[in-house]
C-alpha positions as CSV (number, residue, x, y, z in Angstrom):
1,X,0.0,0.0,0.0
2,X,1.5,3.3,-1.0
3,X,2.0,6.3,1.2
4,X,-0.7,8.4,-0.4
5,X,-3.3,5.5,0.0
6,X,-2.4,5.0,3.7
7,X,-2.6,8.7,4.4
8,X,-6.0,9.0,2.7
9,X,-7.3,6.1,4.7
10,X,-6.2,7.8,7.9
11,X,-7.7,11.1,6.8
12,X,-11.0,9.3,6.0
13,X,-11.0,7.6,9.4
14,X,-10.3,10.9,11.1
15,X,-13.4,12.4,9.6
16,X,-15.5,9.6,11.1
17,X,-14.4,10.1,14.7
18,X,-17.4,11.1,16.8
19,X,-17.3,8.8,19.8
20,X,-14.9,7.1,22.3
21,X,-14.9,3.9,20.2
22,X,-14.3,5.7,16.9
23,X,-11.5,7.6,18.5
24,X,-9.9,4.4,19.8
25,X,-10.2,2.9,16.3
26,X,-8.4,5.9,14.9
27,X,-5.6,5.6,17.5
28,X,-5.2,2.0,16.7
29,X,-5.0,2.7,12.9
30,X,-2.5,5.5,13.6
31,X,-0.4,3.0,15.7
32,X,-0.5,0.4,13.0
33,X,0.4,3.1,10.4
34,X,3.6,3.9,12.4
35,X,4.5,0.2,12.8
36,X,4.0,-0.3,9.1
37,X,6.3,2.7,8.3
38,X,9.0,1.4,10.6
39,X,8.9,-2.0,8.8
40,X,9.1,-0.3,5.4
41,X,12.0,1.9,6.6
42,X,14.0,-1.3,7.5
43,X,13.7,-2.4,3.9
44,X,14.3,0.9,2.2
45,X,15.3,4.1,4.1
46,X,13.5,7.4,3.2
47,X,15.5,10.6,2.7
48,X,16.4,12.2,6.0
49,X,15.1,15.5,4.6
50,X,11.5,14.4,4.2
51,X,8.8,12.3,5.7
52,X,9.0,8.5,6.1
53,X,7.4,5.9,3.9
54,X,3.9,6.6,5.3
55,X,4.3,10.3,5.7
56,X,5.5,10.5,9.3
57,X,7.4,13.8,9.7
58,X,7.9,13.3,13.5
59,X,9.5,10.0,14.3
60,X,10.3,10.5,18.0
61,X,7.9,11.0,20.9
62,X,9.5,14.4,21.5
63,X,8.9,15.6,17.9
64,X,5.4,14.1,17.9
65,X,4.4,15.9,21.1
66,X,6.0,19.1,19.8
67,X,4.0,18.9,16.6
68,X,0.8,18.1,18.5
69,X,1.4,21.1,20.8
70,X,2.2,23.5,18.0
71,X,-0.8,22.4,16.0
72,X,-3.1,22.7,19.0
73,X,-1.7,26.2,19.5
74,X,-1.8,27.3,15.9
75,X,-5.0,25.7,14.6
76,X,-8.4,27.3,14.6
77,X,-10.0,23.8,14.3
78,X,-9.1,23.1,18.0
79,X,-11.8,24.7,20.1
80,X,-12.1,25.3,23.8
81,X,-14.9,22.7,24.0
82,X,-13.1,19.5,23.0
83,X,-14.6,16.5,21.3
84,X,-13.4,13.1,20.2
85,X,-12.6,14.3,16.6
86,X,-10.4,17.1,18.0
87,X,-8.4,14.7,20.0
88,X,-7.9,12.6,16.9
89,X,-7.0,15.7,14.9
90,X,-4.3,16.5,17.4
91,X,-2.8,13.0,17.2
92,X,-2.8,13.2,13.4
93,X,-1.0,16.5,13.6
94,X,1.6,14.8,15.8
95,X,2.3,12.6,12.8
96,X,2.4,15.3,10.1
97,X,2.6,18.9,11.4
98,X,5.9,20.6,11.1
């Protein structure tokens, strides 16, 4: 499965998050996406100047949390009244936001 297809599937799943269970399903898919990327990177390394095989820009917990924090601060989509989709959106930002 190519990077674009995996990313599109995660984005589609993100749009369906509206409950605790759908949030947990999203978290599991994000976890599996990262594991898949790590396996792909063992076979063929991506450029150190770009994202990994599945689009992960932030490969350490520190970078992931920094991106999550930055996106939460910068984004107008994250409101004061949280919901399950916003939590999922923050996690997705941890993967991709620079």
